Every structure is written in C-alpha cells, then in structure tokens.
C-alpha positions as MATLAB code, in Angstrom:
seq = 'MKPLVSIIICTHNRSLLLTRAIESVINQSYSNIEIIVSDDASTDNTADIVKQFIINNPKISIFYRCNDTNMGACFTRNQGIKLACGKFITGLDDDDSFDVDRISKFVDYYDDKYSFFCSDIKVVGKNKSYNLFNGKNKVITLCNALWYNCIGNQIFVERDRLMKVNGFDVNLTSAQDIDLWVRLIENYGVCYRLSENTYNLFIDHDSPRITTSNNKLKGLINYFEKHSSKMTVSQRRFHLLRYEYWKNNKKFKLSFIKYLDLNILFLFLKIVFSKGIN';
ca = [
       3.690   53.405  -28.824;
       4.303   49.676  -28.912;
       6.716   48.316  -26.285;
      10.437   47.936  -26.834;
      11.544   44.329  -27.350;
      15.149   43.307  -26.651;
      16.614   40.418  -28.655;
      19.607   38.740  -27.017;
      21.972   36.868  -29.342;
      24.591   34.863  -27.465;
      27.562   33.928  -29.646;
      31.003   32.333  -29.669;
      33.246   31.973  -32.736;
      30.430   31.666  -35.278;
      30.745   34.901  -37.231;
      29.503   33.417  -40.522;
      26.380   31.928  -38.954;
      25.863   35.022  -36.799;
      25.330   37.147  -39.907;
      22.175   35.213  -40.814;
      20.859   35.510  -37.253;
      21.326   39.277  -37.038;
      19.835   39.854  -40.495;
      16.698   37.931  -39.488;
      16.208   40.310  -36.553;
      16.908   43.453  -38.573;
      14.243   42.314  -41.059;
      11.495   41.949  -38.436;
       8.138   43.494  -39.299;
       8.037   44.852  -35.729;
      10.211   47.965  -35.589;
      10.582   48.864  -31.898;
      13.464   46.532  -31.136;
      17.004   46.526  -29.866;
      19.605   43.863  -30.606;
      22.181   42.888  -27.994;
      24.982   40.610  -29.181;
      26.569   39.054  -26.113;
      29.895   37.474  -27.049;
      31.519   34.704  -25.023;
      35.117   35.775  -25.782;
      35.169   34.984  -29.496;
      38.588   34.881  -31.170;
      37.317   35.163  -34.754;
      36.026   38.301  -36.505;
      32.715   38.406  -34.613;
      33.352   41.910  -33.236;
      34.069   43.284  -36.726;
      30.921   41.653  -38.147;
      28.717   43.225  -35.464;
      30.374   46.628  -35.765;
      29.643   46.605  -39.503;
      25.981   45.889  -38.789;
      25.944   48.841  -36.385;
      27.395   51.143  -39.045;
      25.052   49.918  -41.786;
      21.879   50.095  -39.687;
      21.920   53.446  -37.851;
      18.148   53.405  -37.262;
      18.299   50.148  -35.287;
      19.755   49.960  -31.788;
      22.469   47.295  -31.957;
      24.777   46.763  -28.997;
      27.845   44.554  -28.659;
      29.461   43.283  -25.477;
      32.158   40.657  -24.972;
      33.449   38.583  -22.047;
      37.151   38.909  -21.259;
      37.396   35.113  -21.015;
      35.144   32.214  -21.977;
      32.399   32.053  -19.333;
      29.773   29.834  -20.947;
      26.362   30.435  -22.463;
      24.420   31.052  -19.242;
      26.709   33.793  -17.963;
      26.846   35.358  -21.421;
      23.056   35.340  -21.814;
      22.601   36.840  -18.366;
      24.975   39.693  -19.173;
      22.924   40.485  -22.262;
      19.706   40.441  -20.248;
      21.168   42.877  -17.712;
      21.953   45.355  -20.485;
      18.504   45.092  -22.069;
      16.140   48.075  -21.882;
      13.071   46.411  -23.381;
       9.874   45.563  -21.550;
      10.107   42.176  -23.262;
      13.039   39.904  -23.999;
      13.451   37.069  -26.437;
      16.594   35.201  -27.408;
      18.130   33.915  -30.609;
      20.913   31.364  -30.933;
      23.697   32.529  -33.230;
      23.179   29.632  -35.662;
      19.389   30.073  -35.954;
      17.008   32.701  -37.355;
      13.623   34.364  -36.831;
      10.732   34.416  -39.258;
       9.964   38.010  -40.247;
       6.859   38.348  -38.051;
       8.038   36.508  -34.912;
       8.159   39.586  -32.676;
       4.931   41.136  -33.972;
       3.030   37.900  -33.318;
       4.265   37.664  -29.752;
       3.413   41.303  -29.012;
      -0.071   40.876  -30.515;
      -0.785   37.668  -28.613;
       0.747   38.739  -25.313;
      -1.342   38.347  -22.158;
       0.348   38.625  -18.768;
      -1.818   35.860  -17.294;
       0.719   33.552  -18.943;
       4.235   33.425  -17.546;
       5.707   33.645  -21.051;
       5.070   32.732  -24.674;
       6.827   30.405  -27.090;
       6.016   29.047  -30.535;
       6.416   26.057  -32.772;
       9.891   25.632  -34.259;
      10.967   24.723  -37.771;
      13.903   22.316  -37.560;
      16.065   22.653  -40.676;
      18.257   19.655  -41.450;
      20.562   18.861  -44.340;
      17.938   16.798  -46.147;
      14.578   17.836  -44.718;
      12.753   20.260  -42.456;
       9.871   19.694  -40.040;
       7.842   21.354  -37.293;
       9.089   20.274  -33.891;
       5.725   20.550  -32.120;
       3.351   19.717  -35.012;
       1.780   23.177  -35.215;
      -0.432   22.961  -32.141;
      -1.425   25.690  -29.676;
      -0.843   24.531  -26.138;
      -1.122   25.795  -22.589;
       1.930   24.308  -20.869;
       1.723   23.537  -17.161;
       4.481   22.817  -14.674;
       3.644   19.126  -14.967;
       4.055   19.279  -18.760;
       7.402   21.053  -18.486;
       8.772   18.590  -15.922;
       8.428   15.724  -18.405;
      10.670   17.229  -21.076;
      11.341   20.478  -22.888;
       8.075   20.921  -24.786;
       8.734   24.692  -24.942;
      11.841   25.093  -27.061;
      15.137   26.908  -26.808;
      13.821   30.505  -26.756;
      10.831   32.289  -25.208;
       9.164   35.726  -25.176;
       8.970   37.082  -21.646;
       8.889   40.256  -19.563;
      12.396   41.315  -18.590;
      11.356   41.909  -14.970;
      10.274   38.294  -14.646;
      13.627   37.033  -15.899;
      15.450   39.253  -13.445;
      13.291   38.186  -10.490;
      14.083   34.491  -11.043;
      17.797   35.337  -11.497;
      18.047   34.368  -15.165;
      19.934   31.316  -16.361;
      21.661   29.062  -13.830;
      25.408   29.359  -14.480;
      26.024   26.133  -12.558;
      24.244   23.993  -15.145;
      26.260   22.677  -18.097;
      23.162   21.584  -20.044;
      19.371   21.719  -19.605;
      19.774   25.438  -18.826;
      16.789   26.400  -20.965;
      14.199   24.075  -19.446;
      15.518   24.839  -15.957;
      14.692   28.524  -16.448;
      11.335   27.778  -18.094;
      10.361   25.586  -15.118;
      11.292   28.311  -12.644;
       9.278   30.912  -14.554;
       6.210   28.645  -14.619;
       6.599   27.962  -10.907;
       6.593   31.685  -10.176;
       4.185   33.091  -12.781;
       1.917   30.249  -13.855;
       1.341   28.368  -17.091;
       2.897   29.470  -20.387;
       1.420   29.448  -23.877;
       2.848   27.934  -27.051;
       1.673   29.389  -30.358;
       0.920   27.011  -33.213;
       2.685   29.361  -35.626;
       6.211   28.443  -36.617;
       8.251   31.598  -35.993;
      11.736   30.218  -35.241;
      14.169   28.344  -37.500;
      16.486   25.909  -35.700;
      19.304   24.844  -38.008;
      20.887   21.418  -37.544;
      22.408   21.381  -41.030;
      25.904   22.418  -39.964;
      28.770   20.746  -38.103;
      29.498   23.358  -35.436;
      29.899   21.948  -31.893;
      26.753   21.459  -29.843;
      26.266   20.948  -26.109;
      24.561   17.624  -26.860;
      27.796   16.200  -28.284;
      29.875   16.883  -25.179;
      30.318   15.399  -21.712;
      28.635   18.509  -20.342;
      25.336   17.014  -21.514;
      25.487   14.265  -18.866;
      26.586   16.543  -16.058;
      23.838   19.022  -16.854;
      21.139   16.337  -17.056;
      21.924   14.908  -13.649;
      22.275   18.343  -12.041;
      18.932   19.421  -13.505;
      17.358   16.207  -12.207;
      18.732   16.767   -8.708;
      17.477   20.358   -8.748;
      13.893   19.576   -9.789;
      13.246   15.901   -8.954;
      11.348   16.773   -5.770;
       8.622   18.353   -7.947;
       8.397   15.346  -10.271;
       6.077   12.350  -10.144;
       7.554    8.874   -9.816;
       7.091    8.311  -13.562;
       8.789   11.604  -14.402;
      11.788   10.699  -12.253;
      12.070    7.317  -13.960;
      11.819    8.976  -17.358;
      14.670   11.402  -16.591;
      16.859    8.588  -15.288;
      16.158    6.666  -18.490;
      17.236    9.646  -20.594;
      20.406   10.002  -18.550;
      21.311    6.328  -19.025;
      20.548    6.564  -22.744;
      22.955    9.485  -23.213;
      25.509    7.861  -20.942;
      25.532    4.830  -23.242;
      26.119    6.928  -26.369;
      22.444    6.889  -27.346;
      22.220    3.107  -27.389;
      19.345    1.276  -25.714;
      20.241   -1.515  -23.278;
      18.019   -4.228  -21.822;
      18.787   -2.926  -18.348;
      16.761    0.205  -19.215;
      13.544   -1.837  -19.057;
      13.347   -1.224  -15.314;
      12.481    2.419  -16.034;
       9.721    1.710  -18.561;
       5.972    1.700  -18.651;
       3.898    2.330  -21.778;
       3.693    6.121  -21.253;
       7.419    6.441  -20.613;
       8.267    4.271  -23.628;
       6.007    6.312  -25.910;
       7.453    9.639  -24.764;
      11.029    8.360  -24.915;
      10.619    7.179  -28.516;
       8.902   10.432  -29.461;
      11.859   12.491  -28.215;
      14.560   10.214  -29.590;
      13.092   10.187  -33.093;
      12.188   13.886  -33.181;
      15.929   14.703  -33.491;
      15.087   18.117  -32.154;
      15.363   19.590  -28.685;
      15.813   16.779  -26.182;
];
C-alpha cells in the first residue's frame, strides 16, 4: 500500500478562497491522503465550509481544528503537523491550489537521500501567469538556500524530519518558510526541486499578505541574525540590501551601492522583477 500523505492547510478568514484549495486536494490522483485544516481563529464561516466538505466526502479523511485566539501562521501550521498521521507532509496555503498529480509525482520521485522535495510553481496574476523557477530540475544545497528562497512556500517531507527540527519557528514574523527549509537541509542534506509545475500560487486577489506588513521587516532581520553566521560575506551583504530595500518601501537608493557587486546586483534584480516569492 502506498504511504499516507498529510496535507496541512493553514487558514484565517478566507472561506471563499479556502474552497478552491480544499477541492484541489480532494481531486488529487493520489488517493491515500488526509486533509488537516488548521484554522487560526477565523471569525467568518470557515468552520461551516470545512464541515460541509467533511459531510460531502465521507471517503476522504478531512480534519478541522481551530485556535482559540489568533496565534499566527507558524503556530497554526505546527498544530496541524502534530495532528498529522501521514508518513509524508506537504502544505497548501488557503489561497492557492494543487495540480491534480502533485502528490503522486512527489511519492513517485521520493528518495530519502534528499532532505525534502519541492517543485516549480505557477504564479497566477491578474493579467498573466508564469513559472517561478523556469521549469528546471535542481539539487539545492545549503549555500543555494542561504542566498534566497529558491525552494518555494511548500515542500514534501517526512513528518518525522519536521518534528525533529521542531517545525516552524513561532518567533519569526516573516521568512518562516526559508528558515525551516534551511534547518532541514542542515540536518538532512540537499533537497531536490522538480521541474514540473505542481503548485498554483495566486497573486490575483487583494487579501492581506505578510509582505505588505511591518512584520516583513522584523522577520527579515530576525532571520538574518539567526543564520548570518552560516553565510558568506556576499550573502550577508545581499540580505542587508534586501532589508534596506523593503525598509524604503521597495525603492532603490544610491546608498545601497555599498552592498553591491555584479553577482549581488544580478540576483537582486532577478528577485525584484520575479514578483514571486522573495
């Protein structure tokens, strides 16, 4: 029998978008799954939406849990992970969706010599869509990951590995994803990114995002302080440049030149103009 895969959907007051996310998991070609909706104290009709999915899909294991008060994404994700029974875990943001064969591809490709797997991502905007990582297979090292998040916002990983590195860091207000990916690579070795696009990241709506809040800056500097000792001089300069860029409302100032060399400039422009995960 193929292994059980747990899909964790963290949500907060996005019941309309959540419907699309859950449906994309229910429609997976891989059948041995469970869905855990971990709710960060929603005040809309999220609970009713999930309960209706449970009633309408009796052959699929769908679980719902909810925080008593708003605790943030990291805490809420971790609570979902603790409830999971699958050998493998992958996540889904409540405003995104899976392609129908995402789980089956990960299970087929899986090799435990890699710390985890990820894939290319289709970014869906109001006017156009594009592949975030240009459809390329890639072995991602710790050095690669310390430059920027070249992995994405969700991975496919053994549950035991997530538990052993203590999951998401609840003290970070942004950069939580790449922080966890870095810790997994440190402990279990390189990861592997599939060229296939299996995840749809929607930026075509106006719901609040972490990147539009002051938490972005706090998280960036805390992540830098946590991992800067592992970084090269150029990587440290690059992260300080990104911090200053966000601090100045995404406007470039002449004073930023002190951080630049040709490699840093190229990477900085690549991330800024990708309009994806940065």
